[in-house]
C-alpha positions, 0 to 999 in steps of 0.5 A: 239948837243943838250943838254939834257935839249933842248931834254927834252923841245922838247919832253915835246912839243910834249906830250902836242901837242898830248895831245891837238890833243887827247882832241880836238878829244875827246870832241866833241865825248862825246858832241855827247854820252851826246846828244845822251843818253840825256833823252828824255822829251816825249810830252804830245801826246807822254804820251798820246798814252802810257797811251792808249796803256796801257789801251788797254793791260788791256782791251785785257786782261779783254776781254780774262778773259770775254771770257774764262767765257763766254766758261766755262758758256757754257760748263755749259749750255751744261752739264746741257741740257744733264742731263736734257735730261737724266732726261726727257728720265728716267721720260717717262720711267717711266711714260710708266711703270705706265700705267699698272693698279696695283692690289689693295688690302688692305695694313698692317702697315709693308707694308706701312712702308716699302714704306715709308723707300724706298721712304724716301732712294730713296729720299735721294739718289737722293738728294746726287747725286745733282739729287733733291733739299733741298726743294724736299726732305723736301717735300718728308721726310714731305709727301706733296704735290703727295709724298704719302707712301701709293702709289705702289712703281712704282707710287712713283719712277715716281713721283720721276724721274718726280721731278728729270726732273723738277729739271734738268730743273731748273738747266738748265734754271739757266745756260741759264741766267748765259751764258747770262750775261757772253756773255753780259759781254764778249760783253762789254769787247770786245767793250770797247778794240775795242773802246781802240784800235782806240784811241790808233791808232789815238795817235800812228798816231798823235805822228808820225805826231808830230816826222815827224814835228820835223824831218822836222825842224831839217832838215831844220836847218841843211840845210839852216842855214842862213833863220830861219827854219819853221815848216810845214803848216799842224799841227797835229791834237792836242788831245782835252783838255777834252779827257779821256780814255774809262776805268778807 
């Protein structure tokens, strides 16, 4: 019969055997886990591809902003043209009404003062509506050029409508210049985006070839241990040493 001491020794030996077997199975798994979760150091080609991709994303955002700015400028051109067209129709209507002759008669001082106040009020109201510029308003208040307060109110209104048309046309030309500048900026941003996307595509293809070569090397090391594994003869195209990003 087995004594208590002998049974205890047998149990200790069995426990040690189970522990050793468990440790033997756990060590390879831990090594595999460490290899699988080990930080992968990117290659220079991969870092270059990531930089180009980030630059392409930024260029895409800049291109979207430039496109939005151009669309706003185009809407401004349409609004400026509509305002000029309305001012032109009004000026033509007043010019057609001024063709009819006006009875000439001697004007009193009170009538001249009333015409002066009417001209000033009309010019100030037009300036508040942004139909006249400040420079044009100064010309009206100073009675320079065609702004004669002695003229008939119809003639004054005709001159005022012509000045409004001139101001609207100037605003339209400024809007056109702004739209053209926004269009040129949007085209430059789009060209930069196309170039960066082409670089990003080339860099990603180069990185893919590097990864394919590494996989082939590991495959050769695994299935032909008796012979030294070599890389495929077709080497990937390396990035030039002086390659730079297209944007700063």
